[in-house]
C-alpha positions in Angstrom: 25.9 -35.0 -4.9 26.6 -33.0 -1.8 25.4 -29.4 -2.0 26.7 -26.5 -0.2 23.5 -24.5 -0.5 19.8 -24.9 -0.7 19.6 -22.4 -3.5 22.1 -20.4 -5.5 21.4 -17.4 -7.7 24.2 -17.5 -10.3 25.9 -14.5 -11.9 23.3 -11.8 -11.4 23.8 -8.1 -11.0 23.4 -7.7 -7.3 21.8 -4.5 -5.9 22.2 -5.3 -2.3 19.9 -2.8 -0.6 22.6 -0.7 1.1 22.8 1.9 -1.7 26.2 0.6 -2.8 27.0 0.3 -6.5 25.7 -2.8 -8.2 28.1 -5.7 -8.6 28.1 -9.1 -10.3 28.0 -12.1 -7.8 26.5 -15.4 -6.9 24.1 -15.5 -3.9 24.0 -18.7 -1.8 21.1 -19.5 0.5 20.9 -22.0 3.3 18.2 -22.6 5.9 16.2 -19.6 4.8 19.1 -17.1 5.1 21.7 -15.7 2.9 24.8 -17.8 3.5 27.3 -16.3 1.0 27.7 -13.6 -1.6 30.5 -13.7 -4.2 32.0 -16.2 -6.6 30.7 -19.4 -5.2 32.1 -22.8 -6.1 29.6 -24.8 -4.0 26.5 -26.1 -5.7 22.9 -25.5 -4.8 20.2 -28.1 -4.5 18.4 -25.6 -6.7 20.0 -23.0 -8.9 18.7 -20.0 -10.9 20.6 -18.5 -13.7 20.5 -14.8 -13.0 23.0 -13.7 -15.6 22.0 -10.4 -17.2 19.3 -9.8 -14.5 19.1 -7.9 -11.3 19.2 -9.7 -7.9 17.6 -7.5 -5.2 16.4 -8.0 -1.7 12.7 -8.7 -1.4 10.6 -5.5 -1.2 9.1 -4.4 2.1 5.8 -2.7 1.8 4.9 -1.0 5.1 1.6 0.5 4.2 -1.0 -2.1 3.3 -4.5 -3.2 4.3 -4.6 -6.9 4.1 -6.1 -7.2 7.6 -9.2 -9.0 6.2 -7.6 -10.7 3.2 -4.9 -12.3 5.4 -7.6 -14.2 7.3 -9.0 -16.0 4.2 -6.3 -15.8 1.5 -2.8 -17.4 1.3 -1.5 -15.2 -1.5 -1.5 -11.5 -0.6 -1.8 -10.3 -4.2 -1.4 -7.9 -5.8 1.7 -7.1 -3.6 3.3 -10.5 -4.1 3.2 -10.0 -7.9 5.5 -7.0 -7.5 8.5 -8.4 -5.7 7.1 -7.8 -2.2 8.1 -10.3 0.4 7.0 -8.5 3.6 3.8 -6.5 4.1 2.7 -4.5 7.1 -1.0 -3.9 7.6 -3.2 -2.2 10.3 -2.4 1.2 8.9 -4.7 4.3 9.1 -6.2 3.1 12.3 -8.5 0.5 10.7 -8.6 -3.2 11.3 -10.5 -6.0 13.0 -9.0 -6.5 16.5 -9.7 -6.0 19.3 -13.4 -6.4 18.6 -16.4 -7.5 20.6 -19.0 -9.7 18.8 -21.5 -6.9 18.9 -19.1 -4.6 17.0 -18.3 -6.8 14.1 -20.6 -5.0 11.7 -19.4 -1.6 13.0 -15.8 -2.4 12.1 -16.8 -3.9 8.7 -18.7 -0.7 7.9 -15.6 1.4 8.8 -13.3 -0.7 6.6 -15.9 -0.6 3.8 -16.0 3.2 4.0 -12.3 4.0 4.6 -10.8 1.3 2.3 -13.5 0.6 -0.2 -13.8 -3.1 0.6 -17.5 -4.2 0.1 -19.4 -5.2 3.2 -20.5 -8.6 1.8 -16.9 -9.5 1.1 -15.8 -8.8 4.6 -19.0 -10.3 6.2 -18.5 -13.6 4.3 -14.7 -13.7 4.5 -13.8 -12.8 8.1 -13.9 -15.9 10.3 -14.0 -13.8 13.5 -12.2 -16.5 15.5 -10.8 -13.9 17.8 -11.8 -11.0 20.1 -8.6 -9.7 21.6 -5.7 -8.4 19.5 -3.4 -11.3 20.7 -6.1 -13.7 19.6 -6.2 -12.1 16.2 -2.4 -12.6 15.9 -2.8 -16.2 17.0 -5.3 -16.7 14.2 -2.9 -15.3 11.7 0.0 -17.3 13.1 -1.9 -20.5 12.3 -2.0 -19.5 8.6 0.6 -19.7 5.8 1.3 -17.0 3.2 3.4 -16.2 0.1 4.9 -13.2 2.0 5.7 -12.4 5.6 3.0 -10.4 7.4 3.3 -7.8 10.1 0.3 -6.4 11.9 -0.3 -3.1 13.7 -2.8 -2.4 16.4 -5.6 -0.2 14.8 -6.6 2.8 16.8 -10.3 2.8 15.7 -10.8 -0.8 16.8 -9.0 -0.1 20.0 -11.0 3.0 20.8 -14.4 1.3 20.1 -13.4 -1.7 22.1 -12.6 0.4 25.2 -15.1 3.2 24.8 -18.0 1.7 22.9 -20.4 4.2 21.5 -18.6 7.1 23.2 -15.6 6.1 21.1 -17.6 6.0 17.9 -19.1 9.5 18.7 -15.5 10.8 19.1 -16.0 11.8 22.7 -12.8 12.7 24.6 -11.2 9.7 26.3 -11.3 9.8 30.1 -8.2 9.0 32.2 -9.6 5.5 32.7 -10.2 5.0 29.0 -6.6 6.1 28.3 -5.2 3.7 30.9 -7.2 0.8 29.4 -6.0 1.6 25.9 -2.4 1.9 27.0 -2.7 -1.5 28.8 -4.1 -3.1 25.6 -1.4 -1.5 23.5 1.3 -2.9 25.8 -0.1 -6.4 25.6 -0.4 -6.1 21.8 3.3 -5.1 21.4 4.3 -8.0 23.8 2.1 -10.4 21.7 3.8 -9.4 18.5 2.3 -6.2 17.0 4.7 -4.3 14.7 3.2 -1.1 16.0 0.1 1.1 16.2 -1.8 3.0 13.4 -4.1 5.9 13.7 -6.0 8.3 11.4 -6.7 12.0 11.8 -8.2 12.8 8.4 -11.7 13.6 7.3 -11.1 11.5 4.2 -11.6 8.4 6.4 -15.3 7.7 7.0 -17.5 4.8 7.7 -19.8 3.7 4.9 -22.6 5.6 6.6 -20.6 8.8 6.2 -19.6 9.3 9.8 -15.9 10.3 10.4 -13.5 7.7 11.7 -13.6 7.4 15.5 -10.0 8.5 15.9 -10.3 11.8 14.0 -10.2 14.1 17.0 -8.5 11.9 19.6 -6.6 14.1 22.0 -2.9 14.3 22.5 -3.3 12.8 26.0 -4.9 9.7 24.4 -2.2 9.3 21.7 0.5 9.9 24.2 -1.0 7.4 26.7 -1.1 4.7 24.0 2.4 5.4 23.0 3.6 5.2 26.6 1.9 1.8 26.8 4.0 0.7 23.8 7.1 2.2 25.6 6.3 0.1 28.6 6.6 -2.9 26.4 9.8 -1.5 24.8 8.5 -2.3 21.3 6.5 -1.0 18.4 6.3 1.9 15.9 3.7 4.6 15.4 2.0 5.3 12.1 -0.1 8.4 11.5 -2.2 9.8 8.6 -3.4 13.3 9.2 -5.0 16.3 7.3 -2.4 18.5 8.9 -4.9 21.4 8.9 -2.6 23.2 11.3 0.8 21.8 10.1 3.1 23.2 12.7 0.8 22.4 15.6 0.2 18.9 14.4 3.8 18.2 13.7 4.8 19.6 17.1 2.3 17.2 18.8 3.8 14.3 16.9 7.3 15.3 18.1 6.1 15.5 21.7 4.6 12.0 21.5 7.8 10.6 20.0 9.9 12.4 22.6 7.7 11.2 25.5 7.5 7.6 24.4 10.8 7.0 22.6 8.9 5.1 19.9 9.7 5.7 16.2 6.9 7.3 14.0 6.1 7.6 10.4 3.4 9.6 8.7 1.9 9.9 5.3 3.3 12.8 3.2 1.9 13.9 -0.1 1.7 17.0 -2.3 -1.8 18.3 -1.7 -3.8 20.4 -4.1 -4.7 22.6 -1.1 -1.1 23.4 -0.4 1.1 22.5 -3.4 4.3 23.7 -1.7 3.5 22.4 1.8 5.7 19.3 1.4 8.8 21.5 1.5 7.9 22.6 5.0 7.5 19.0 6.1 10.9 18.0 4.7 12.4 20.9 6.8 10.5 19.7 9.8 11.8 16.1 9.3 15.3 17.4 9.2 14.7 19.4 12.4 13.3 16.4 14.2 16.3 14.4 13.1 18.7 16.9 14.6 16.8 16.6 17.9 17.3 12.9 17.9 13.7 12.0 17.1 13.0 9.1 14.9 10.3 10.4 12.5 10.0 9.4 8.8 7.6 10.3 6.1 6.0 7.7 3.8 5.7 9.0 0.2 3.7 7.5 -2.7 5.9 6.9 -5.7 3.4 8.3 -8.2 0.1 10.2 -8.1 -2.5 8.8 -5.7 -5.3 8.6 -8.3 -8.8 7.3 -8.6 -9.9 5.0 -11.4 -13.3 5.1 -13.1 -15.0 2.6 -15.4 -18.1 0.6 -16.1 -16.9 -2.3 -13.8 -15.7 0.0 -11.1 -17.4 1.8 -8.1 -17.9 5.1 -10.0 -18.0 6.2 -13.6 -19.0 9.6 -15.2 -22.6 8.4 -15.8 -23.2 6.8 -12.4 -25.8 9.5 -11.6 -27.4 9.9 -15.0 -31.0 8.6 -15.0 -30.6 6.4 -18.0 -27.5 4.7 -16.6 -29.2 4.3 -13.2 -31.8 2.2 -15.1 -29.2 -0.3 -16.4 -26.5 -0.2 -13.7 -27.5 -3.5 -12.2 -27.3 -5.4 -15.5 -24.3 -7.6 -16.3 -21.4 -5.8 -18.0 -22.0 -7.2 -21.5 -25.7 -6.0 -21.4 -24.7 -2.6 -20.2 -22.1 -2.3 -23.0 -24.7 -3.4 -25.6 -27.1 -0.7 -24.3 -24.4 2.0 -24.3 -23.5 1.2 -27.9 -27.1 1.6 -29.0 -27.3 5.0 -30.8 -30.7 5.9 -29.3 -29.7 5.0 -25.8 -26.3 6.7 -26.2 -28.0 9.9 -27.4 -30.4 9.9 -24.5 -27.6 9.3 -22.0 -25.4 12.1 -23.4 -28.4 14.5 -23.3 -28.7 14.1 -19.5 -26.9 16.0 -16.8 -25.9 13.9 -13.8 -23.5 16.4 -12.3 -26.0 17.9 -9.9 -26.6 14.4 -8.4 -22.9 13.4 -8.3 -21.2 13.5 -5.0 -17.5 13.2 -4.1 -15.1 12.5 -6.8 -17.2 12.6 -9.9 -14.9 12.7 -12.9 -17.2 15.1 -14.6 -15.9 17.8 -12.3 -12.3 17.3 -13.4 -12.3 16.7 -17.2 -9.1 18.8 -17.5 -7.4 16.3 -15.1 -8.9 13.0 -16.2 -6.9 10.8 -18.5 -7.4 7.6 -20.6 -5.6 4.7 -19.0 -3.7 2.7 -21.6 -2.3 -0.8 -21.8 0.9 0.5 -20.4 -0.1 3.2 -17.9 1.4 6.6 -18.0 1.6 8.0 -14.5 3.0 11.4 -15.5 0.6 12.5 -18.2 0.6 16.0 -19.6 -2.5 18.4 -19.7 -2.8 18.0 -23.5 -3.6 14.3 -22.9 -6.6 15.0 -20.6 -10.1 14.2 -21.6 -11.0 17.9 -21.9 -8.1 18.5 -24.3 -8.9 15.5 -26.4 -12.6 16.5 -26.6 -11.7 20.0 -27.6 -9.4 18.7 -30.4 -12.2 16.5 -31.7 -14.9 19.2 -31.2 -17.1 16.9 -29.0 -18.3 16.8 -25.4 -15.9 15.3 -22.8 -18.6 12.8 -21.9 -18.3 11.3 -25.4 -14.6 10.8 -25.2 -15.0 9.2 -21.8 -17.8 6.9 -22.9 -15.9 5.8 -26.0 -12.9 4.9 -24.0 -14.8 3.0 -21.3 -16.5 1.0 -24.0 -13.1 -0.2 -25.4 -12.0 -3.7 -24.6 -15.6 -4.8 -24.3 -16.4 -2.2 -21.6 -13.2 -2.5 -19.6 -11.6 0.8 -20.5 -10.5 2.8 -17.5 -10.3 6.5 -16.8 -7.6 7.9 -14.4 -7.8 11.0 -12.2 -4.5 11.7 -10.5 -5.1 13.7 -7.3 -2.4 13.8 -4.6 1.2 14.3 -5.7 0.0 15.8 -9.0 -1.6 19.3 -8.7 1.0 20.8 -11.0 1.1 18.0 -13.6 4.6 17.0 -12.6 6.2 14.4 -10.3 9.2 16.7 -9.6 8.1 17.1 -6.0 8.2 13.4 -5.5 11.7 13.3 -7.0 12.8 15.8 -4.4 11.0 14.0 -1.6 12.6 10.7 -2.4 16.1 12.3 -2.0 15.5 13.2 1.6 17.1 10.8 4.1 13.9 10.8 6.3 11.6 9.7 3.5 10.7 6.1 2.5 8.4 4.7 -0.2 5.0 3.9 1.1 1.2 4.3 0.9 0.5 1.6 -1.6 -2.6 0.5 0.3 -2.2 -3.0 -1.1 -5.4 -5.0 -0.4 -7.6 -1.9 -0.2 -9.7 0.4 -2.4 -10.7 -2.5 -4.5 -13.1 -0.6 -6.7 -11.4 2.8 -7.2 -7.6 2.7 -6.6 -4.9 0.2 -7.6 -1.6 1.2 -6.1 -0.2 -2.1 -4.7 2.1 -1.9 -7.7 4.1 1.0 -6.3 7.2 -1.1 -5.8 7.4 -1.8 -9.5 6.9 1.9 -10.3 10.0 2.6 -8.2 12.1 0.5 -10.6 10.4 1.0 -13.9 9.6 4.7 -13.7 12.1 6.3 -11.3 15.2 4.4 -12.3 14.7 3.7 -16.0 11.7 5.2 -17.9 10.9 8.7 -16.6 11.1 11.2 -19.5 9.7 14.4 -18.2 12.3 15.0 -15.5 15.3 13.6 -13.8 15.5 10.0 -12.7 16.9 8.4 -9.5 19.7 5.8 -9.2 18.5 2.2 -9.2 20.6 1.6 -6.0 18.8 4.5 -4.3 15.3 3.2 -5.1 16.2 -0.4 -4.1 17.6 0.8 -0.8 14.4 2.8 -0.2 12.0 -0.1 -0.9 14.1 -2.7 1.0 16.4 -1.7 3.8 14.9 1.7 4.6 11.3 0.5 4.7 12.3 -2.5 6.8 14.2 -0.5 9.3 11.3 2.1 9.5 9.1 -0.6 11.1 11.9 -2.3 13.2 12.7 -5.2 10.8 16.5 -5.2 10.9 16.8 -8.8 9.6 15.8 -8.2 6.0 16.2 -5.8 3.1 19.9 -6.4 2.5 21.8 -9.0 0.5 24.5 -9.9 3.0 25.3 -13.1 4.9 23.0 -13.6 7.8 20.0 -11.7 6.4 16.7 -13.3 5.5 16.8 -14.9 2.1 14.0 -12.7 0.7 15.1 -12.0 -2.8 14.0 -11.1 -6.3 15.5 -12.0 -9.7 14.4 -9.3 -12.1 14.6 -9.0 -15.9 15.1 -5.3 -15.6 15.3 -4.5 -19.3 11.9 -6.0 -19.8 10.2 -5.1 -16.5 6.9 -3.3 -17.1 3.6 -2.6 -15.4 0.5 -3.8 -17.0 -2.8 -1.9 -16.9 -5.1 -2.4 -13.9 -7.9 -4.9 -14.5 -10.9 -6.2 -12.7 -11.2 -9.7 -11.3 -14.0 -11.4 -9.2 -12.1 -13.6 -6.8 -13.0 -12.1 -3.4 -15.4 -13.9 -1.1 -19.0 -14.0 -2.5 -17.4 -13.4 -5.9 -16.6 -9.8 -4.9 -14.9 -7.6 -7.4 -11.5 -6.0 -7.1 -8.9 -4.1 -9.1 -5.6 -5.8 -9.6 -2.4 -4.9 -11.5 0.3 -7.2 -12.6 3.8 -6.8 -14.0 6.1 -8.6 -16.4 9.7 -9.1 -15.7 9.9 -10.7 -12.3 11.8 -13.9 -13.1 11.7 -15.2 -9.5 10.6 -14.1 -6.1 12.0 -15.9 -3.0 10.8 -15.8 0.6 12.9 -17.3 3.3 14.9 -19.2 0.7 11.8 -20.7 -1.1 10.8 -19.7 -4.6 7.3 -18.4 -4.4 6.8 -17.0 -7.9 8.4 -17.8 -11.3 7.6 -15.4 -14.1 4.7 -14.1 -12.1 3.1 -17.5 -11.5 2.8 -19.0 -8.0 4.9 -22.1 -7.3 2.7 -23.3 -4.5 5.3 -22.6 -1.9 3.9 -20.7 1.1 6.9 -19.9 3.4 5.5 -16.6 4.7 4.6 -16.3 8.3 3.2 -13.8 10.8 5.9 -11.6 12.1 5.9 -11.3 15.9 7.1 -7.8 16.3 10.3 -6.2 15.2 13.2 -8.4 14.2 16.8 -8.0 15.4 19.7 -7.5 13.0 21.4 -10.9 12.1 24.7 -12.2 13.2 26.7 -12.5 10.0 27.5 -16.0 8.8 31.0 -17.2 8.1 32.0 -16.4 4.5 32.2 -19.3 2.2 
């Protein structure tokens, strides 16, 4: 039988990514692109019954860290479990190209510290069949994936490549250094980089504790690199900053964008240090827009929080002497010891707070929560460990220990930090309504032992458009546009994110009524058997990349249509309507 289409999605509720109201239609796909939308009479070689379900564009996640995983893995999970069909990596200035052979360990240590990916995993997994950034892209281009992959030139790698130890020591770049970095940036954009990422935050440190090489890079250096991109006529800028002097820092970003003409996005969160500061940034974004400057903010869709548990990087007893004595044992043996009344009593009698560094949960019992099977990302203060302990008349450590011992030692504690200093997500609600804000900051592929936020795209649907109970929700069409068209256009991908003829056939069929996030869990599937946190979802009936079904009900089909994206992509020429 002759078929008009390679694939037809029949009778779904189409949310097309433009923000327009949902409508019922068939979607026909041919040669990897959307061929027709409407009531279609032509048959498909393959058809999916989408009646009663959502049909959306594939999600575009522009803030990931799959720079290492993409060199050894075909499936960029967890992102591809959450309807994501395009990822962009190389954010925050960290990555693995360009890199001289003598600097391999240095860049691994940096990624280990900044993104919590263990050294042995990267040392074993990275093939290092490149030195220059174009060679890195060539290595990726030879691979196949379950999503499309865009890469950004990482500033830390670039700085070390050009300046060596001077770059690591954060010395000011000379005029010759800047010229060399600009030339490499130009070649990187011409070779197919999506853009350039940098970090200006003290939170980003190498595993030896030293700040990231880009922390204090001067405006002349950043401008020079941006002008190198401008010479290629391509690429976007991505920045994460502490914004210690918000006005001065934002003014600098404006000057860089004005001088180079390149679009820029930066990470914006509600910080405990300045809970109202985000309002000023929204005003600055509006001001930049009136000046004709392309600046957008990436906002996390829920609290950026840290997870603690017996299988994870840190738990409340990590620095207690008794736990130190058993920490190297297999999980089952540690659980048995922790359930022994004598050992438990000894452990609870100890004080590990003095030895704890960084984000020890014991410092925040009034803000630490018990992670359930269906996570609550907007918990109330009365649900905190401190409140539960007070109600039971016990020490918070006991509540934490009992929960971590649940599910055979796999119970997880949750400490929401950024976007949650006031125990409400109302600020995120307001941020998401601004026309210069896009969803971002999922960090898919990173923070494998403490954070699990690659599921942000599912949160955008489940939480913001359907389930939020402690404040107003946002329209489904608004959230789909944000995660599809707006994110794609932020990084110069104008060929996807919309369900219209001519666009990429990157699509999702979603059982919206039953869509839900599952709790994070630990798996040991990284190189060397390395541990990582993953989070899955239920309700994704099908995910489609370039017209090929990659997942059915969350299970890979074996299809790997994803490719390296060579730079930004032009808007499609519409196909003739069927």
